[in-house]
DRENDOVEX-868534 format. One record per residue (C-alpha): residue number from 1; residue in one letter; x, y, z. Coordinates in Angstrom, 1 decimal. Each point is the difference from the previous one (the first is absolute). Layout:
BEGIN
SEBA	NUM	a	X	Y	Z
...
END
This chain:
BEGIN
SEBA	1	m	-124.8	134.3	-101.9
SEBA	2	r	1.6	0.7	3.4
SEBA	3	k	2.0	3.1	0.5
SEBA	4	t	2.4	0.6	2.8
SEBA	5	g	1.7	3.1	1.2
SEBA	6	r	-0.8	3.6	-0.9
SEBA	7	l	-0.2	1.9	-3.2
SEBA	8	v	2.7	2.6	0.1
SEBA	9	c	0.4	3.5	-1.4
SEBA	10	l	2.8	-0.3	-2.4
SEBA	11	l	0.1	3.7	-0.9
SEBA	12	l	2.1	0.8	3.1
SEBA	13	s	3.0	-2.1	-0.9
SEBA	14	v	0.4	-1.2	-3.6
SEBA	15	i	3.1	-1.9	-1.2
SEBA	16	t	1.0	1.2	-3.4
SEBA	17	l	1.5	-2.3	-2.6
SEBA	18	h	3.2	0.9	-1.8
SEBA	19	a	1.7	-1.2	-3.1
SEBA	20	g	2.6	-2.2	1.8
SEBA	21	d	-2.6	-1.7	2.3
SEBA	22	w	-0.5	-3.7	0.1
SEBA	23	p	-3.7	-0.2	1.0
SEBA	24	t	-0.7	-3.7	-0.5
SEBA	25	w	1.4	-3.4	-0.8
SEBA	26	r	2.9	0.2	-2.6
SEBA	27	g	-0.4	3.8	-0.2
SEBA	28	p	-2.4	2.4	-1.8
SEBA	29	a	-0.6	-2.2	-3.0
SEBA	30	r	0.5	-3.4	1.8
SEBA	31	d	3.0	-0.8	-2.2
SEBA	32	d	2.9	0.5	2.4
SEBA	33	i	1.3	2.9	-2.1
SEBA	34	s	1.0	3.3	1.6
SEBA	35	t	0.3	3.1	-2.3
SEBA	36	e	2.4	1.7	2.3
SEBA	37	t	3.3	1.3	-1.2
SEBA	38	g	3.1	1.4	1.6
SEBA	39	l	0.7	-3.2	2.0
SEBA	40	l	3.4	-1.5	0.7
SEBA	41	s	1.2	-2.2	-2.9
SEBA	42	e	2.7	-1.6	2.3
SEBA	43	w	-0.1	-0.7	3.7
SEBA	44	p	3.0	0.4	2.3
SEBA	45	e	1.3	-3.1	1.9
SEBA	46	g	-2.6	-0.8	2.6
SEBA	47	g	-2.8	1.6	-2.0
SEBA	48	p	-1.8	3.4	0.0
SEBA	49	k	-0.3	2.0	3.2
SEBA	50	k	-2.6	-1.3	2.4
SEBA	51	l	-2.3	2.8	1.2
SEBA	52	w	-1.9	-1.9	2.7
SEBA	53	e	-1.4	-3.3	1.1
SEBA	54	t	-3.1	-1.0	2.0
SEBA	55	r	-0.8	-3.3	1.8
SEBA	56	d	-3.7	0.8	0.4
SEBA	57	a	-1.4	-1.4	-3.2
SEBA	58	g	-1.3	-3.3	1.5
SEBA	59	l	0.3	-3.5	-1.4
SEBA	60	g	-0.8	-1.1	-3.5
SEBA	61	y	1.1	0.7	-3.6
SEBA	62	s	-2.2	2.9	-0.9
SEBA	63	g	1.3	2.5	-2.5
SEBA	64	i	0.4	3.8	0.3
SEBA	65	a	-2.0	2.9	-1.5
SEBA	66	v	1.4	3.5	0.2
SEBA	67	v	-2.0	3.2	-0.5
SEBA	68	g	1.5	3.4	0.9
SEBA	69	e	1.4	-0.1	3.5
SEBA	70	h	-1.8	-3.2	0.9
SEBA	71	l	1.0	-3.7	-0.3
SEBA	72	f	-2.7	-2.6	0.3
SEBA	73	t	0.3	-3.8	0.5
SEBA	74	m	-1.5	-2.9	2.0
SEBA	75	g	1.3	-2.3	2.7
SEBA	76	a	-1.2	-2.3	2.8
SEBA	77	d	0.4	0.8	3.6
SEBA	78	g	0.9	-3.5	1.1
SEBA	79	k	-0.1	-3.7	-0.9
SEBA	80	n	-3.0	-1.4	1.9
SEBA	81	a	-3.8	-0.4	-0.2
SEBA	82	d	-0.5	3.4	1.6
SEBA	83	s	2.3	1.8	-2.5
SEBA	84	s	-1.3	2.4	-2.7
SEBA	85	d	1.0	1.3	-3.4
SEBA	86	l	0.6	3.7	0.2
SEBA	87	l	0.0	2.8	-2.5
SEBA	88	m	2.7	2.6	0.9
SEBA	89	a	1.4	3.4	-1.0
SEBA	90	f	3.5	1.2	0.5
SEBA	91	s	1.8	3.3	-0.5
SEBA	92	v	2.2	0.0	-3.1
SEBA	93	a	2.3	2.6	1.7
SEBA	94	d	1.2	-2.3	2.9
SEBA	95	g	-2.1	-3.2	0.1
SEBA	96	t	-2.1	1.0	3.0
SEBA	97	q	-3.3	-2.0	0.1
SEBA	98	l	-2.9	2.5	-0.4
SEBA	99	w	-3.0	-2.3	0.5
SEBA	100	k	-1.2	-3.6	-0.2
SEBA	101	t	-3.4	-1.5	-0.7
SEBA	102	r	-1.2	-3.6	0.5
SEBA	103	i	-0.9	-1.8	-3.3
SEBA	104	g	-0.9	-3.5	1.2
SEBA	105	s	1.1	-3.4	1.3
SEBA	106	y	3.6	-1.3	-0.2
SEBA	107	v	0.5	-3.0	-2.3
SEBA	108	e	2.9	-2.3	0.7
SEBA	109	n	1.6	-2.4	-2.5
SEBA	110	g	3.2	-2.0	-0.4
SEBA	111	w	1.9	2.8	-1.7
SEBA	112	g	-0.8	2.7	2.5
SEBA	113	g	-3.4	1.7	0.7
SEBA	114	g	-1.2	3.5	-0.2
SEBA	115	p	-1.1	2.2	-2.9
SEBA	116	r	1.6	-0.2	-3.4
SEBA	117	g	-1.7	2.5	-2.3
SEBA	118	t	0.7	3.7	-0.5
SEBA	119	p	-2.6	2.7	1.0
SEBA	120	s	-1.2	2.4	-2.7
SEBA	121	v	-0.5	3.7	0.2
SEBA	122	s	-2.7	1.8	-2.0
SEBA	123	a	0.9	2.7	-2.6
SEBA	124	d	-1.5	2.7	2.3
SEBA	125	g	2.4	-1.1	2.8
SEBA	126	a	-2.8	-0.3	2.5
SEBA	127	h	-0.8	-3.7	0.0
SEBA	128	i	2.1	-3.1	0.5
SEBA	129	v	-1.2	-3.6	-0.6
SEBA	130	a	1.6	-3.1	1.5
SEBA	131	l	-0.8	-3.7	-0.1
SEBA	132	g	0.9	-2.3	3.0
SEBA	133	a	1.1	-3.6	-0.3
SEBA	134	a	-3.4	-1.3	1.3
SEBA	135	g	-2.0	2.0	-2.7
SEBA	136	d	-0.7	3.1	2.0
SEBA	137	l	-0.2	3.0	-2.4
SEBA	138	i	0.1	3.5	1.5
SEBA	139	c	0.0	3.6	-1.2
SEBA	140	a	1.5	2.5	2.4
SEBA	141	a	0.9	3.7	0.0
SEBA	142	t	3.6	0.6	-0.9
SEBA	143	a	0.2	3.0	2.4
SEBA	144	d	-0.6	-1.9	3.2
SEBA	145	g	-0.9	-3.7	-0.8
SEBA	146	s	-3.7	0.5	0.9
SEBA	147	e	-2.0	-2.9	-1.4
SEBA	148	i	-2.5	1.1	-2.7
SEBA	149	w	-1.4	-3.4	-1.0
SEBA	150	r	0.8	-3.7	0.1
SEBA	151	r	-1.1	-3.1	-1.9
SEBA	152	k	0.8	-3.7	0.4
SEBA	153	l	0.9	-2.1	-3.1
SEBA	154	t	-1.3	-3.1	1.8
SEBA	155	g	-2.7	-0.8	2.6
SEBA	156	d	-3.4	1.5	0.5
SEBA	157	d	1.0	3.4	-1.4
SEBA	158	g	2.1	-1.5	-2.7
SEBA	159	f	0.0	-0.6	-3.7
SEBA	160	g	0.3	-3.8	-0.1
SEBA	161	g	3.8	0.1	0.4
SEBA	162	s	2.2	-2.5	1.7
SEBA	163	v	3.3	0.8	1.7
SEBA	164	p	2.9	-1.4	-2.1
SEBA	165	n	2.7	-2.2	1.5
SEBA	166	w	2.3	2.8	1.0
SEBA	167	g	-2.8	2.5	0.7
SEBA	168	y	-1.2	2.8	-2.3
SEBA	169	c	3.1	1.7	-1.4
SEBA	170	e	-1.5	2.3	-2.6
SEBA	171	s	0.6	3.7	-0.1
SEBA	172	p	-3.4	1.6	-0.7
SEBA	173	l	-0.3	2.2	-3.0
SEBA	174	i	-1.5	3.6	0.3
SEBA	175	d	-1.1	1.1	-3.5
SEBA	176	g	-1.6	3.5	0.3
SEBA	177	e	-3.0	-0.4	2.3
SEBA	178	r	0.2	-3.8	0.0
SEBA	179	v	1.7	-2.7	2.0
SEBA	180	l	0.7	-3.4	-1.7
SEBA	181	c	1.2	-3.2	1.6
SEBA	182	t	-0.3	-3.8	-0.4
SEBA	183	p	-2.0	-2.0	2.6
SEBA	184	g	-0.2	-2.9	-2.5
SEBA	185	g	-2.6	-2.8	0.1
SEBA	186	a	-3.5	-0.7	-1.1
SEBA	187	g	-1.3	3.5	0.6
SEBA	188	g	2.4	1.4	-2.7
SEBA	189	t	3.7	0.3	-0.1
SEBA	190	v	0.4	3.8	0.1
SEBA	191	i	-2.0	2.6	1.8
SEBA	192	c	-0.3	3.8	-0.5
SEBA	193	l	-1.0	2.3	2.9
SEBA	194	d	-0.7	3.7	0.4
SEBA	195	l	3.0	1.7	1.5
SEBA	196	k	-1.9	2.3	2.2
SEBA	197	t	-2.6	-2.4	1.4
SEBA	198	g	1.2	-3.6	-0.6
SEBA	199	e	-3.2	-0.9	-1.7
SEBA	200	k	0.2	-2.6	-2.7
SEBA	201	i	-0.2	1.2	-3.6
SEBA	202	w	0.4	-3.4	-1.6
SEBA	203	q	1.5	-3.5	0.3
SEBA	204	s	1.4	-1.8	-3.0
SEBA	205	t	-2.4	-3.1	0.0
SEBA	206	e	1.3	-1.3	-3.4
SEBA	207	l	3.1	-1.3	1.9
SEBA	208	q	0.0	-2.1	3.2
SEBA	209	d	3.8	-0.6	0.3
SEBA	210	g	1.3	0.0	3.5
SEBA	211	a	2.3	2.8	1.1
SEBA	212	h	3.7	-0.5	-0.3
SEBA	213	y	2.5	2.7	0.8
SEBA	214	s	0.3	2.3	-3.0
SEBA	215	s	-1.3	3.6	-0.1
SEBA	216	i	-2.3	1.7	-2.5
SEBA	217	l	1.5	2.2	-2.7
SEBA	218	a	-2.1	2.9	-1.7
SEBA	219	v	0.9	0.8	-3.6
SEBA	220	e	-1.2	1.9	-3.0
SEBA	221	h	-0.5	-2.4	-2.9
SEBA	222	a	-1.4	1.0	-3.4
SEBA	223	g	-1.3	3.2	1.5
SEBA	224	a	-1.8	-1.6	2.9
SEBA	225	r	0.7	-0.8	3.6
SEBA	226	q	0.4	-3.6	1.1
SEBA	227	y	1.2	-1.9	3.0
SEBA	228	i	2.5	-2.9	-0.4
SEBA	229	q	0.4	-2.7	2.7
SEBA	230	l	1.7	-3.3	0.4
SEBA	231	t	-1.2	-3.1	1.9
SEBA	232	e	1.4	-3.4	0.3
SEBA	233	k	-1.3	-1.2	-3.4
SEBA	234	t	-1.3	3.2	-1.8
SEBA	235	l	1.4	3.2	-1.3
SEBA	236	f	-3.0	2.3	-0.9
SEBA	237	g	-1.3	3.5	-0.6
SEBA	238	l	-3.2	1.7	1.3
SEBA	239	d	-1.7	3.1	-1.3
SEBA	240	p	-1.0	2.9	2.4
SEBA	241	d	-3.3	-1.7	0.7
SEBA	242	g	1.6	-3.3	1.0
SEBA	243	k	-0.8	-1.8	-3.3
SEBA	244	l	2.5	-2.6	-1.2
SEBA	245	l	1.8	1.4	-3.1
SEBA	246	w	2.5	-2.8	-0.6
SEBA	247	k	1.7	-2.9	1.8
SEBA	248	t	2.8	-2.5	-0.6
SEBA	249	g	1.4	-2.9	1.9
SEBA	250	f	2.9	0.2	2.3
SEBA	251	p	2.1	-3.0	1.2
SEBA	252	g	0.1	1.1	3.7
SEBA	253	a	0.6	-2.3	3.0
SEBA	254	v	0.3	0.5	3.7
SEBA	255	a	0.2	3.8	0.1
SEBA	256	v	-0.4	2.4	-2.9
SEBA	257	i	1.3	3.4	1.2
SEBA	258	p	1.6	2.5	-2.4
SEBA	259	t	-2.2	2.8	-1.5
SEBA	260	p	-0.3	-0.2	-3.8
SEBA	261	i	1.7	2.5	-2.4
SEBA	262	y	-2.0	1.8	-2.7
SEBA	263	r	1.5	2.0	-2.9
SEBA	264	a	-1.8	1.0	-3.2
SEBA	265	g	-2.3	-3.0	-0.2
SEBA	266	i	2.6	-2.5	1.3
SEBA	267	v	-0.6	-1.7	3.4
SEBA	268	f	2.8	-1.9	1.7
SEBA	269	a	-0.5	-2.2	3.1
SEBA	270	t	2.4	-2.2	1.9
SEBA	271	a	0.1	-2.1	3.2
SEBA	272	g	2.3	-2.5	1.8
SEBA	273	y	-0.5	-3.6	0.9
SEBA	274	g	0.8	-1.0	-3.6
SEBA	275	a	-2.7	2.2	-1.6
SEBA	276	g	2.4	2.1	-2.1
SEBA	277	c	-1.5	2.8	-2.0
SEBA	278	v	-2.8	0.7	-2.5
SEBA	279	c	-0.2	2.9	-2.4
SEBA	280	v	-3.1	0.9	-2.1
SEBA	281	r	-1.1	2.7	-2.3
SEBA	282	i	-3.5	1.4	0.5
SEBA	283	s	-1.6	1.4	-3.1
SEBA	284	d	-2.1	3.2	-0.1
SEBA	285	n	-3.1	-2.4	0.1
SEBA	286	n	1.5	-1.8	3.0
SEBA	287	e	0.9	-3.1	-1.9
SEBA	288	v	3.0	-1.9	1.5
SEBA	289	e	3.1	-1.1	-2.0
SEBA	290	q	2.7	-1.9	1.9
SEBA	291	l	3.5	1.2	-0.8
SEBA	292	y	1.9	-2.6	2.1
SEBA	293	d	-0.2	-2.2	3.1
SEBA	294	n	3.4	-1.0	1.4
SEBA	295	k	2.2	-0.4	3.1
SEBA	296	n	2.5	2.8	-0.8
SEBA	297	m	-1.5	2.1	2.8
SEBA	298	s	-1.3	-1.8	3.0
SEBA	299	n	-0.5	2.7	2.6
SEBA	300	h	-1.0	-1.2	3.5
SEBA	301	h	-1.3	3.3	1.6
SEBA	302	g	2.6	2.7	-0.4
SEBA	303	g	-1.8	1.3	-3.1
SEBA	304	v	1.3	1.0	-3.4
SEBA	305	l	0.1	3.4	-1.9
SEBA	306	l	0.1	1.2	-3.6
SEBA	307	h	2.5	2.5	-1.2
SEBA	308	e	0.7	0.8	-3.7
SEBA	309	g	-1.5	-3.2	-1.3
SEBA	310	h	1.7	-2.3	2.5
SEBA	311	v	-1.3	-1.8	3.1
SEBA	312	y	2.3	0.0	3.0
SEBA	313	g	-0.3	-2.1	3.2
SEBA	314	h	1.3	-2.9	2.0
SEBA	315	s	-0.7	-3.3	-1.6
SEBA	316	d	0.1	-3.2	2.1
SEBA	317	n	3.5	-1.6	-0.2
SEBA	318	r	1.3	2.7	-2.5
SEBA	319	g	0.3	3.1	2.1
SEBA	320	v	-0.7	3.3	-1.6
SEBA	321	v	-1.2	-0.4	-3.6
SEBA	322	c	-0.6	2.4	-3.0
SEBA	323	m	-2.3	-1.4	-2.6
SEBA	324	n	-1.6	1.3	-3.2
SEBA	325	l	-3.7	0.7	0.6
SEBA	326	e	-1.0	-0.6	-3.7
SEBA	327	n	1.5	-3.4	-0.4
SEBA	328	g	0.7	-1.3	3.5
SEBA	329	e	3.7	-0.6	-0.6
SEBA	330	i	2.6	0.5	2.7
SEBA	331	v	2.4	2.9	-0.9
SEBA	332	w	2.2	-0.4	3.1
SEBA	333	s	0.1	-1.4	3.5
SEBA	334	d	2.3	1.0	2.8
SEBA	335	d	1.9	-3.3	0.0
SEBA	336	n	-1.4	-0.9	3.4
SEBA	337	r	1.6	3.0	1.7
SEBA	338	n	-3.4	0.4	1.7
SEBA	339	r	-1.2	-3.6	0.0
SEBA	340	s	-2.2	0.9	2.9
SEBA	341	k	-3.5	0.9	-1.1
SEBA	342	g	-1.1	3.5	0.7
SEBA	343	a	-1.9	3.2	-0.9
SEBA	344	v	0.8	2.7	-2.5
SEBA	345	a	-0.9	3.7	-0.7
SEBA	346	y	1.2	2.6	-2.5
SEBA	347	a	1.1	3.6	0.2
SEBA	348	d	2.2	2.3	-2.1
SEBA	349	g	1.6	-2.6	-2.3
SEBA	350	h	0.6	-2.6	2.8
SEBA	351	l	-1.5	-3.1	1.5
SEBA	352	y	-0.3	-0.3	3.8
SEBA	353	c	0.3	-3.7	0.7
SEBA	354	l	-0.6	-1.3	3.5
SEBA	355	t	1.0	-3.6	0.6
SEBA	356	e	-2.3	-1.8	2.4
SEBA	357	g	2.6	-2.3	1.6
SEBA	358	e	2.7	2.4	1.1
SEBA	359	g	-1.9	3.3	-0.2
SEBA	360	d	2.5	1.4	-2.5
SEBA	361	c	-1.1	3.1	-1.9
SEBA	362	v	1.8	0.1	-3.4
SEBA	363	l	0.0	2.9	-2.5
SEBA	364	v	0.1	-1.3	-3.6
SEBA	365	a	0.0	1.9	-3.2
SEBA	366	a	-3.3	-0.4	-1.8
SEBA	367	t	1.4	-0.9	-3.4
SEBA	368	s	-0.4	-2.9	-2.4
SEBA	369	e	3.7	0.1	-0.7
SEBA	370	g	0.9	-2.2	3.0
SEBA	371	y	0.1	-0.2	3.7
SEBA	372	r	1.9	2.9	1.6
SEBA	373	e	0.0	0.5	3.7
SEBA	374	t	0.7	3.6	1.4
SEBA	375	g	-0.6	-0.4	3.7
SEBA	376	r	-0.9	-2.5	2.7
SEBA	377	f	-0.7	0.1	3.7
SEBA	378	r	-1.7	-2.3	2.6
SEBA	379	l	-3.1	1.1	1.9
SEBA	380	e	1.0	0.5	3.6
SEBA	381	p	-1.3	-0.5	2.5
SEBA	382	q	-2.2	-3.0	-0.8
SEBA	383	t	-2.7	-1.3	2.2
SEBA	384	e	0.4	-2.7	2.6
SEBA	385	q	-3.8	-0.7	0.0
SEBA	386	r	-0.4	-1.4	-3.5
SEBA	387	n	-1.3	-3.6	-0.4
SEBA	388	p	3.0	-2.3	-0.8
SEBA	389	s	-1.7	-0.9	-3.3
SEBA	390	g	-0.5	3.7	-0.9
SEBA	391	r	2.2	2.3	-2.0
SEBA	392	v	0.5	3.7	-0.8
SEBA	393	w	-3.2	0.2	-2.1
SEBA	394	t	-1.1	3.6	0.2
SEBA	395	h	0.6	1.7	-3.3
SEBA	396	p	2.3	3.1	-0.2
SEBA	397	v	-1.7	3.4	-0.5
SEBA	398	i	1.5	3.1	-1.6
SEBA	399	s	-1.7	3.3	0.8
SEBA	400	n	1.1	3.6	0.0
SEBA	401	g	3.7	-0.8	-0.1
SEBA	402	r	-0.2	-2.6	2.7
SEBA	403	l	0.3	-3.8	0.1
SEBA	404	y	-2.1	-2.0	2.5
SEBA	405	l	0.8	-3.5	1.0
SEBA	406	r	-1.9	-2.1	2.6
SEBA	407	d	0.6	-3.2	1.9
SEBA	408	q	-3.0	-0.8	2.3
SEBA	409	e	-0.1	2.7	2.7
SEBA	410	i	3.0	1.9	-1.4
SEBA	411	i	-0.2	2.7	-2.7
SEBA	412	c	3.1	1.7	-1.2
SEBA	413	c	0.1	3.2	-2.0
SEBA	414	y	3.0	1.0	-2.3
SEBA	415	d	0.9	3.2	-1.9
SEBA	416	i	0.6	-1.0	-3.6
SEBA	417	r	0.2	3.5	-1.5
SEBA	418	k	3.2	1.2	-1.7
END
């Protein structure tokens, strides 16, 4: 394996994780749920107070991770063959860029190029792992961006993977001393690497599904660890050694993107392009029972979340939907107030819904009693560099009393504390 860069002494500057941090894709548990309280339950006209904005985040749809006083994301430094995907750190205090590190080659497509995943920070706060659109996987020091190791999911140093149509979009999972991601292909769908060295621990050879765009979820099921992932045609679980525990079919097409939901043996998965949603129950012996397969939730890529037994998210042509997890029935929809597709996160009794078309951020009570909006504002400014076919696709992030929204090179930070 090739190694580039220098090994760094991380004892000099260690970033410490706090309870309100958002260290990876969809937050600490990868479920888009924040446990913070003391947040505004209503917004004034025009929205909460903006603390700062930066225009240095580069191009792409990459998500945001926040740990302590640092914000991490990815972005491309241009739109041509010489451009690169970059991993970047910013100050939470004022949005100043602290450092940037090259990940790999820029990948263009008809919806706008650049990186799309979210970097992940390790539990010790010292390591950050990021995956570029071309399949370049790097581990860097959070303190200064120094490269620790890099691997390639494709090519001579690769794992049999093939770059998906819109580039690799997955957010790598750090689970303790391990890094997991999905190169896809004949070599095995999922790989597990050592966090400190990048050396391969295993590759899941029982599956050869190509990579789509979902990210791996780590759960405790029946007293044991397992990893759940979704590809175009398969929803499955692996044990800590990469052995296939269970699998079930999924009616995906074109692009399968949202991360599955797990709760007490129930696994819920959804996708757009007519796929709808599938919900299964996994027994203690990893036997699969299908609970339902319907079109009541058809989520393109804004993701869905689970709160008090109900799934919330934008469903194609329905707007924001609340549905019962157990039986798959719609409890309410927003009557197309937010017909635009979009992303959703949860904090302190409310949904933060971001519409992809207009860039409206909407505060909605997270209750099964009906749709109740308690605030709305439009993300301003918005980029002038976005591809005409692109939208506001970066998911909202809630961390330590602040809301972060991104549109390409622009990141805005808002104070949402009472």
